[in-house]
Residue, then its C-alpha position, 0 to 999 in steps of 0.5 A: m170515686t171508684k168505678n164502683t161509684f159511677v156503676v151505683g151511680f148510674m143504677l139510681f138515675a135508672i131507678f129514678f128516670g121514668a118514662g112517665n116523668l119526661i112529660f112534665p118538664p117540658k110542659l112546666g118548660f112552656e108556661s113559664g116563659e122567661h121564668f124558665f130556670p128558676s120554674i126548672l129549678g124547682f122542679i129539679t128540687t123536688g124531683v131530683g134532690l128531694p128523693l136522692l136525698g130521701i135515700i142517703v138518709s135511708a143508709f143510716y137506719e138498718g131496715g129503712y124507713k119502715a123500721a125507722l118509722n114503727r119506731i115513731h109510731p107502728w099506726f102511722s108507719l101502716i097508715f102513711l106507707a100503705a098510703i105511699y104504696l097505693s099513691i105511686g102504685p093503683f090510685f095514681a103512678g100505675p094509671r099514669t103509666g097506662a095514660t101516659a103510654y097511650e098519650m105519647a104512643v097512639v094519640p099521634f096518629l089518631g084523629e080528631d074525634v075518636g071518642n074514648l074507644p081507642l083509649f080503653i081498648f089499649t090500656f086494657i091490652y097494656f093492664a093486661i100485659t102488666m098483670w100477667l107479666s107480675l104474675n110471672p115475674s121472670k129476668m125478662v122484665d129487667r132486661v128489657g128494661a136494662i136495654l130500655t133505659p140507655a135507649l131513652i137516655l140516647t133517644i133524649i139527648a139526640l133529640v135535645i140536641r137536633a132541638f138545641f139548633l131547630f129551635d132558635q124562638p125566644p120562650v113564648a109570653v107568660t099568660v098565667q101569674e106565679e107568686s112565686w116561680v120556684f116555687k110553681g117547680v117545686i110543686e110540679g116536681y110532686f107529681t114524680m113520686d120519686a120522693l115518695a117511691s125513695l121511702a117505700f122502695s130505700v131498702i131494695v135500693l140500698n141492697a142493690i147499692k151493697a150487692k155491687g159490692v159496697s161494705p157497709s161502713a162505706l154505704i153512706k159515703q158512697t151512696v152521697f157520691a152515686g147520688i150526687i152524679a144521679a142528680v146531675a144525670l137527672g137535671f141534665i135531662y129535666f133541665s134539657i127536655g124542660w127548654i125544649g118545652n120552654h122554646a116550643q111554638l104554640n098558637p093559642e088554637t093549638l092549646t085551645a084544641l089539648a084543651e077542648r080533646k083533655q089531651d096532656l101539653g107535655t107529651y104534646i110538645l115531646n111529639n110535636a119536638a121529635q117530629q119537628a127534629f126527626g119526621e114521623y118515624g122518629r116521632m113513632v121510635l120515641g114514642v114506642i120508647v117510652s111506651l115499653a119503658c112505661l110497661t116495664t115501671a108499671v110492673g116493677l109498680c104493681t109487683s112491688v105493692g103487690e110484695y107490700f101489702s101480701e105481706v102487711f096484709p097476708k090474709i089476701s094473696y098476692r095474685t089478687y092484690v096484682i090482679l086488683f090493682c091493674v083494674i084499678s089502674f086500667a079503669i081509672a087510667n081511662l079516665g085520660l092523662k090529664a085526669v089522671i094527673e089533676k086527680s092526684v093533685p090532693m093526695l101529693l100535697i097531703l103526703y109531700p109535706i110528710a114525706m118532706t118532714v120525714i126526711l128531715v125529721l130523720g135526717i137531723n136524727a140520724l146526726h143528732r138524736i132527736p127525742l122521741l117526742g119531737q119526732r111524734l109531735a113534728l110529724g103530727l102537726v105537720t099531718i094534721v095541717s097537710i090534712l086542714s090545707v087539702i080539704g079548705t077548712g080556712f085555718t091554713d089560708n093566714l098561715p106563713f108561707k100558704s103562698y108557697s105551699m109551704e105552711w107545714l114547715p113553721f109545724a114541722v119547726l114548731g113540733l122539734i123544740v116542742g119535743y126537746i123541751g118536752h123531754y127535757l122537762i120530763k127527764k128534770k122530773h124523773 
């Protein structure tokens, strides 16, 4: 393992280490109580393992997922990738960065009944800056991001070390029962949206790896080793802040107050832990670093989504897309962080099974060729089942693995098997 492998590993870590994702492990840790280990394992599976697997699989395909999906069907590629870009852009991930920055940097210093005006003012300024930076791209944002990522990592590590000595109380008893805490973590891992991002940005990521001096022949091997390094680092961060949430001592009155104010539990736990560990100044520093990191993420998302749509639909300019997406993000962010996360659930429950099937099918196809019919059937069936599951027709209620939100998996396997048989029969006939 060369020095370059560690450089690439850290680069992968920095790409997927989004400040907005820090709010999910503390919430999961608190809610899971004595079931922390299986739940955080599920979270790391979809929040860390799946995105990195997505990057590794894309290394087998020249042109990344866009080219591979175009071979399956151009319309499927267009609609699926457009839905992903809209999800990680103006509909969910974009607004979430603004709402997270507000809850981390502003909410702790406000009174209890301040209304929605502070959120409106903050997000207006936040997305105005995002728009300006996206319309005037420069290396400044990349440079600031390069400074903020290490600063955020060091802050989190310092918080974790301090919390290890402070939070020696046992986890709070679980009040909500889950059929499987592993799959509770799996679903929570969807909210990072990193697996979706790995499909959208795979070509950019792989080009960045090649720019580090990695030869095309060594690309897959280097990506695998670098991915393992990034996975260990990401897993450690998520596990650690999940552990903080798991040992947070919140009484029922506090939880009720948070629910009434529609305040996110994850941001509250992080802010509270920072205050206990380092005082008011420490909480302020964490809030500012997270907020600036969210801003650089928002600019990156807005720029990437604007470039994608201006390339696919060139009749509308990049400038118009950026303005439109920032306005949409601003409007949605004003629903509040909790509402933004809740409203993303149906779309994620549709997109994630399809994304996992794409990674599964193309991964197998890279090692052992799958007939095109099998690829199309697997993805077609999973798409239909995922949509039916979310709209609640009742068709999926009694399907195998429904209680684990994995009812799509047998249909993916069925599609592959039928595709193989169909391909064999057609070939034999001719």
